[in-house]
C-alpha positions in Angstrom: 0.0 0.0 -0.3 2.9 2.3 1.1 4.3 1.6 -2.7 1.1 2.5 -4.3 0.9 5.7 -1.9 4.1 7.0 -3.9 2.0 7.3 -7.0 -1.0 8.6 -5.3 0.9 11.0 -3.4 2.5 12.2 -6.7 -1.2 12.6 -8.2 -2.3 14.4 -5.0 0.5 17.2 -5.0 0.6 17.7 -8.7 -3.2 18.2 -8.5 -3.0 21.5 -6.8 -1.4 22.6 -10.2 -4.6 21.7 -12.5 -6.3 19.3 -14.2 -3.9 19.1 -17.3 -0.8 18.3 -15.2 -2.8 15.5 -13.4 -3.7 14.2 -16.8 0.0 14.7 -18.3 1.6 13.0 -15.1 -1.1 10.2 -14.9 -0.5 9.2 -18.4 3.6 9.2 -18.0 2.9 7.2 -14.6 0.8 4.6 -16.4 3.5 4.0 -18.5 5.7 3.2 -15.3 3.2 1.5 -14.0 3.1 -0.9 -17.0 6.9 -1.6 -16.3 6.4 -2.5 -12.8 3.7 -5.0 -13.6 6.1 -6.6 -16.0 8.5 -6.8 -13.3 6.2 -8.0 -10.6 5.1 -10.6 -13.0 8.4 -11.9 -13.8 9.4 -12.1 -10.1 6.1 -13.4 -8.8 6.9 -16.5 -11.2 10.3 -17.0 -9.9 9.0 -16.2 -6.2 7.0 -19.5 -6.4 10.2 -21.2 -6.7 11.9 -19.2 -3.9 8.9 -20.0 -1.4 8.9 -23.8 -2.2 12.7 -23.6 -2.1 12.4 -22.2 1.6 9.8 -24.6 2.4 12.3 -27.6 1.3 15.3 -25.8 3.1 17.3 -25.8 -0.4 19.7 -22.9 0.3 22.1 -23.5 -2.5 19.2 -22.9 -5.3 17.6 -20.1 -3.3 21.0 -18.0 -3.7 21.2 -18.9 -7.3 17.7 -18.3 -7.8 18.0 -14.7 -6.3 20.9 -13.8 -8.3 19.3 -14.9 -11.9 16.1 -12.8 -10.7 18.1 -9.6 -10.2 20.0 -10.1 -13.3 16.8 -10.6 -15.1 15.0 -7.5 -13.5 18.3 -5.6 -14.7 18.3 -6.4 -18.2 14.2 -5.7 -18.5 14.4 -2.4 -16.7 17.4 -1.2 -19.0 15.3 -2.0 -22.0 12.3 -0.1 -20.7 14.2 2.9 -19.8 15.7 3.3 -23.1 12.4 2.8 -25.0 10.4 5.4 -22.6 13.5 7.7 -23.2 13.7 7.9 -26.9 10.1 7.7 -27.6 8.5 9.7 -24.8 6.2 11.8 -27.2 5.3 9.2 -29.3 3.9 7.1 -26.4 2.1 10.1 -24.6 0.2 11.1 -27.5 -1.4 7.8 -27.7 -3.3 8.5 -24.7 -4.8 11.9 -25.1 -7.4 13.4 -27.7 -8.1 17.1 -27.3 -7.8 20.3 -28.6 -4.5 20.9 -30.3 -3.5 23.3 -27.5 -4.3 20.8 -24.6 -2.9 17.9 -26.3 0.3 19.9 -26.8 0.5 20.6 -23.4 -0.3 17.3 -22.0 2.5 15.4 -24.4 5.1 18.1 -23.4 4.5 18.0 -19.9 3.8 14.4 -19.7 7.3 13.4 -21.9 9.3 15.9 -19.9 8.1 13.8 -16.6 8.8 10.5 -18.2 12.3 11.3 -19.3 13.4 12.2 -15.8 11.5 9.3 -14.2 13.4 6.8 -16.4 16.4 7.4 -14.3 14.8 5.6 -11.5 13.6 2.6 -13.6 16.7 0.2 -13.2 16.8 1.0 -9.6 13.2 0.7 -9.1 13.1 -2.9 -11.3 16.1 -4.4 -9.1 14.5 -3.3 -5.7 11.3 -4.4 -6.6 12.4 -7.6 -7.3 14.5 -7.9 -4.4 11.4 -7.0 -2.0 9.2 -9.6 -3.7 11.9 -12.4 -3.1 12.2 -11.1 0.6 8.5 -12.0 1.0 9.3 -15.5 -0.1 11.6 -16.1 2.6 9.6 -14.4 5.4 11.6 -11.2 5.7 8.5 -9.3 4.8 9.3 -6.7 7.3 12.1 -5.4 5.1 10.2 -3.9 2.0 7.6 -2.6 4.6 10.5 -0.6 6.5 12.2 0.6 3.1 8.8 1.4 1.8 7.7 3.9 4.8 11.2 5.4 4.3 10.5 6.0 0.6 7.1 7.6 1.0 8.3 10.0 3.8 11.2 11.0 1.6 9.2 11.2 -1.2 6.8 13.3 0.1 9.3 15.9 1.7 11.1 16.1 -1.6 7.9 16.6 -3.5 7.2 19.6 -1.2 10.6 21.1 -1.9 10.9 20.5 -5.7 7.3 20.9 -6.8 6.3 24.1 -4.8 10.2 25.8 -4.6 11.2 25.6 -0.8 14.4 26.0 1.2 15.7 27.8 -1.8 15.0 25.4 -4.4 13.1 27.0 -7.6 9.7 25.7 -8.1 9.6 22.7 -10.9 6.1 21.6 -10.8 5.5 18.3 -12.4 9.4 17.8 -13.2 10.3 18.5 -9.8 8.0 15.4 -8.6 9.8 13.2 -11.1 13.3 14.1 -9.4 11.7 13.5 -6.0 10.9 9.9 -7.2 14.2 9.3 -8.5 15.7 10.2 -5.3 13.5 8.4 -3.4 13.9 5.3 -5.0 17.5 5.0 -4.9 17.5 5.7 -1.4 15.2 3.0 -0.8 17.2 0.4 -2.9 20.3 1.5 -0.5 18.0 1.0 2.7 17.0 -2.6 1.3 20.0 -4.0 0.3 21.4 -2.8 3.9 18.5 -4.4 5.7 18.7 -7.7 3.9 22.4 -8.0 4.4 22.2 -7.2 8.1 19.1 -9.6 8.8 19.9 -12.3 11.4 17.4 -14.7 9.6 18.8 -18.2 9.6 17.5 -19.0 6.0 18.8 -15.7 4.4 19.8 -15.8 0.6 20.8 -12.2 0.5 24.0 -13.1 2.5 25.7 -14.8 -0.3 28.8 -14.0 -2.1 29.0 -13.2 -5.9 29.9 -16.8 -6.6 27.1 -18.3 -4.9 24.6 -15.9 -6.8 25.9 -17.4 -10.2 25.8 -20.8 -11.9 22.1 -21.2 -12.3 21.6 -24.7 -13.9 20.0 -24.5 -17.6 17.3 -27.0 -16.4 16.2 -25.1 -13.7 16.0 -21.8 -15.8 13.8 -23.9 -18.3 11.3 -24.8 -15.2 11.6 -21.2 -14.1 10.5 -19.8 -17.3 7.6 -22.6 -17.7 6.2 -21.5 -14.6 7.1 -17.6 -15.0 6.2 -16.9 -18.5 2.4 -17.4 -17.7 3.2 -15.0 -14.9 4.6 -12.5 -17.0 2.3 -12.7 -19.9 -0.6 -12.5 -17.4 0.4 -9.5 -15.9 1.5 -7.6 -18.7 -1.8 -8.3 -20.6 -3.5 -7.2 -17.8 -1.5 -3.7 -17.5 -1.5 -3.5 -21.2 -5.4 -3.8 -21.0 -5.5 -1.0 -18.4 -2.8 1.1 -20.2 -5.2 0.6 -23.5 -8.4 1.7 -21.4 -6.8 4.9 -20.7 -6.3 5.2 -24.3 -9.4 4.7 -25.0 -10.9 6.9 -22.5 -8.5 9.7 -23.9 -11.2 9.9 -27.0 -13.5 11.5 -24.4 -11.1 14.4 -23.6 -8.6 15.4 -20.9 -10.8 15.7 -18.2 -12.1 12.0 -18.6 -8.3 11.1 -18.5 -8.0 13.0 -15.2 -11.1 11.3 -13.7 -9.8 7.7 -14.6 -6.3 8.4 -13.2 -7.4 9.5 -10.1 -10.0 6.5 -9.6 -7.2 4.2 -10.9 -4.7 5.8 -8.2 -7.8 5.0 -5.3 -8.3 1.5 -6.7 -4.7 0.6 -6.7 -4.3 2.0 -3.4 -7.0 -0.1 -1.9 -6.1 -3.0 -4.2 -2.6 -2.9 -2.8 -4.0 -4.5 0.5 -5.2 -7.3 -1.4 -2.1 -7.8 -3.5 -0.1 -7.6 -0.4 -2.2 -10.0 1.4 -2.3 -12.2 -1.5 1.4 -12.2 -1.6 1.6 -13.8 1.9 -0.9 -16.3 0.9 1.0 -17.3 -1.8 4.2 -17.7 0.6 2.3 -19.9 3.1 0.8 -22.1 0.3 3.8 -22.6 -1.6 6.0 -23.0 1.5 3.7 -26.0 2.6 3.7 -27.2 -0.6 7.4 -27.2 -1.0 7.7 -29.0 2.2 5.2 -31.6 0.6 2.2 -30.6 3.3 -0.9 -30.3 1.1 -3.2 -30.4 3.7 -1.7 -27.4 5.1 -1.8 -25.3 2.0 -5.5 -26.0 1.8 -6.2 -25.0 5.0 -4.0 -21.9 4.8 -6.0 -21.1 1.5 -9.2 -21.3 3.2 -8.3 -19.0 6.2 -7.1 -16.5 3.8 -10.2 -16.5 1.6 -12.5 -15.7 4.6 -10.2 -12.7 5.5 -10.3 -11.6 1.6 -14.3 -11.5 1.8 -14.4 -9.6 4.8 -11.8 -6.9 3.9 -13.3 -6.8 0.2 -16.7 -5.7 1.9 -15.3 -3.2 4.3 -13.2 -1.6 1.4 -16.2 -1.4 -0.9 -18.1 0.6 2.2 -15.2 2.8 2.9 -14.4 3.7 -0.4 -18.1 5.2 -1.1 -18.6 6.9 2.1 -15.2 8.5 2.2 -15.3 9.4 -1.5 -16.1 13.2 -1.1 -13.5 13.8 1.2 -11.1 12.3 -1.0 -12.2 14.4 -4.0 -11.6 17.5 -2.2 -8.0 16.8 -2.5 -8.0 17.8 -6.0 -8.7 21.1 -8.1 -11.3 20.2 -10.3 -14.1 21.5 -12.6 -17.7 21.4 -11.4 -18.3 19.0 -14.5 -15.2 16.9 -13.8 -16.1 16.6 -10.1 -19.3 15.4 -10.7 -17.8 12.6 -13.2 -15.4 11.5 -10.6 -18.1 11.2 -8.0 -20.2 8.8 -10.4 -16.9 6.9 -11.3 -15.7 6.4 -7.8 -18.9 4.7 -6.9 -19.1 2.5 -10.0 -15.5 1.5 -9.7 -15.8 0.5 -6.0 -18.7 -1.8 -6.7 -17.1 -3.4 -9.3 -13.6 -3.8 -7.6 -15.3 -6.0 -4.6 -14.8 -8.8 -7.4 -11.7 -7.4 -8.5 -10.2 -7.4 -4.9 -11.4 -11.0 -4.4 -9.9 -12.0 -7.7 -6.4 -10.8 -6.2 -6.8 -13.3 -3.6 -7.6 -16.1 -5.7 -5.3 -15.6 -8.5 -2.0 -13.9 -6.7 -2.3 -15.6 -3.5 -3.6 -19.2 -3.9 -3.5 -20.1 -7.5 0.1 -18.7 -8.0 1.1 -20.2 -4.7 0.2 -23.6 -6.1 2.1 -23.0 -9.3 -1.3 -22.7 -11.2 0.0 -19.8 -13.4 -1.1 -21.2 -16.9 -5.1 -21.1 -15.9 -4.5 -17.6 -14.5 -3.0 -16.5 -17.7 -5.8 -17.9 -20.0 -8.3 -16.5 -17.7 -7.0 -13.0 -17.9 -6.5 -13.1 -21.7 -10.1 -14.4 -22.2 -11.7 -12.0 -19.8 -9.9 -9.0 -20.6 -9.7 -9.1 -24.2 -12.6 -10.8 -25.3 -15.2 -9.2 -22.7 -13.8 -6.0 -20.9 -11.8 -4.1 -24.0 -14.3 -5.0 -26.7 -17.3 -3.8 -24.4 -15.4 -0.3 -23.5 -14.7 0.0 -27.2 -18.3 -0.4 -28.4 -19.4 1.9 -25.4 -16.9 5.0 -26.1 -16.7 4.8 -29.9 -20.2 4.0 -30.8 -22.6 5.1 -28.2 -20.0 7.8 -26.8 -20.9 6.9 -23.1 -19.8 9.1 -20.2 -16.4 8.0 -18.4 -18.2 6.1 -15.7 -20.2 3.8 -17.9 -16.9 3.1 -19.6 -15.4 2.2 -16.3 -18.4 -0.1 -15.7 -17.8 -1.6 -19.1 -14.2 -2.6 -18.3 -14.8 -3.9 -15.0 -17.4 -6.3 -16.2 -14.6 -8.8 -16.6 -14.1 -9.0 -12.8 -17.3 -10.6 -12.3 -16.7 -13.5 -14.6 -13.2 -13.6 -13.5 -14.5 -14.1 -10.0 -16.9 -16.9 -10.9 -14.3 -19.0 -12.8 -11.9 -18.7 -9.6 -14.4 -20.1 -7.6 -14.6 -23.1 -9.6 -11.1 -23.7 -10.1 -10.3 -23.4 -6.5 -13.2 -26.1 -5.5 -11.5 -28.4 -8.4 -8.4 -28.4 -6.4 -6.2 -28.4 -9.5 -4.2 -25.4 -8.5 -2.0 -27.6 -6.3 1.5 -28.4 -7.9 5.0 -28.9 -6.6 7.1 -27.0 -9.0 10.6 -27.6 -7.8 
């Protein structure tokens, strides 16, 4: 939640500068989020192996897997950095359709922000992959502590750079980008220090360079057999969410602003379920790795009860507190009204979306059932959600809150499919 809070913090603080600044930064951050989802997908697949190795007590393979994970995250981050830097304007313009003056402002502002933020992508990718591996070996306090530090430093630096304090000139949205870069670098340094200093018995982070290298080709094949579906799953999901913003861009900059604010709210609340789902995945995978399948089933049942209760609470709180959240942004009256309706619609639909996090990220991935998750994501998003939204926007010119309802319809179908898959027991697989 704290990691998602970094993006929400940027949006809120930039929101005081006006709607167009929010639209520009939101589009750039959408591209950054796509990159993070790719890293999350790759490392989540690797984390299934790390968790099962941990359950089996296989320290040698844990260290080799960690080294390979960091290398893969570095390479992917470098590729994304180059693409985003050299094609910033070409990417930003895909998401906005408005008057020439508005489009020009959003593209230039967004491209400037994106070119600065790419300085943090390699650091961000490596840090993110290390944090996910921390959870797999029950070092969950490390990413929590580093995230608290990152949010605090980002908020302080935002205040200085955006508004020009302590003798620093006001830099607006560019200042938010610089603040994020510095905060991410500090976060990686702190994370590495904490994992190296940890006194945990099974700690793969206390490894020499030699121990981190030399992963066997057979292990790499097995890794990608499980990880590739997760990577495709997360990439297709993020690409769909990104494409959704591009579709909504046809409705104008105000609609893009509304969707970005709602997306940040949903992501922040959804992070609760991603976090608990990650914990669920670790418990399930640890027990499967140790050969205790009945314990894995018991943990899954306990977590499901927790997901249902929390999903209901989040639904009620999001709707009840929406006016207070909306007051954080400087919006026109029409935009404010659209945002109000869009929050209500999205909150109701995200009850099912948050439950899906529990099933897919928590239970199924912990059990190595990654291929089913990939197929489910592709079918519901690209054969239901996206086509409905395209028809709604391009044929019927529906308002943004109806477009959001069409897009979220895939969550309801996915939820039903997840219930049947869970009851079948086919999600229990030992992959190591």
